[in-house]
C-alpha positions in Angstrom: 49.9 134.0 105.8 51.5 133.8 102.2 48.1 134.3 100.8 47.5 137.2 102.7 51.4 138.8 102.0 50.7 138.0 98.4 47.3 140.1 99.1 49.7 143.7 100.6 51.9 143.0 98.1 54.6 141.8 99.9 56.1 138.7 97.8 58.9 138.3 98.9 58.2 137.5 102.8 55.2 135.5 100.6 57.3 133.6 98.7 59.9 132.5 101.2 56.6 131.5 103.7 55.5 129.8 101.3 58.7 128.2 100.5 59.3 127.0 103.9 55.7 125.5 104.1 56.3 123.3 101.3 59.7 122.2 102.8 57.6 121.6 106.2 54.9 119.8 105.2 56.1 116.6 104.6 53.6 113.7 103.6 50.9 116.4 103.4 49.3 116.8 100.1 47.5 118.7 100.7 49.1 121.7 101.8 52.8 120.8 99.9 49.9 121.1 96.8 48.2 124.6 98.4 52.2 126.2 99.0 53.2 124.8 95.3 49.8 126.5 93.8 51.1 130.3 95.8 54.9 130.0 94.6 53.8 129.3 91.2 51.2 132.8 90.9 54.1 134.7 93.2 56.5 133.6 89.6 54.2 134.1 87.3 54.3 137.6 88.9 58.2 138.2 88.7 57.0 136.7 84.6 59.1 133.0 85.5 56.7 131.1 83.3 58.7 127.6 83.0 59.6 127.9 86.9 55.6 128.9 87.3 53.8 126.2 85.4 56.1 123.3 86.4 55.0 124.7 90.2 51.4 124.4 88.7 52.3 121.3 87.7 53.8 119.9 90.8 50.5 121.4 93.0 48.0 119.8 90.8 50.4 116.5 91.6 50.7 117.0 94.7 46.9 117.8 95.1 45.9 114.7 93.3 47.3 112.5 95.7 45.0 114.1 98.8 42.1 113.7 99.2 40.2 117.3 99.5 39.2 118.9 97.1 39.5 122.1 97.9 43.4 122.0 97.0 43.2 120.2 93.3 40.8 123.4 92.7 43.9 126.0 93.8 46.3 124.3 92.0 44.6 124.0 89.4 43.5 127.8 89.0 47.2 128.4 89.6 48.0 126.4 86.1 44.8 127.9 83.9 45.9 130.5 81.2 44.5 132.9 82.8 46.2 133.1 85.5 49.6 133.5 82.9 48.4 136.7 81.4 47.5 138.7 84.7 50.6 141.1 85.5 49.9 141.2 89.6 48.2 138.4 92.9 45.0 140.3 94.1 
């Protein structure tokens, strides 16, 4: 849902949902990683590069604890240098 909201440029609501998802993830590393990766991208949208880098690193760390490759890929995409120069989330 939060990802869809970013596509609609509803960034504040997307951020709230991503934060809720992160908080509710508990021991679900894949869900927590996806939420952290999205929060990293949203931080870039707000030009908060230090916060984005921190969230992306946390997303990678969390994804590496899980078994699925998709969250690991999403976490690394959130951390990629190309995203840091992107002014908006697509």
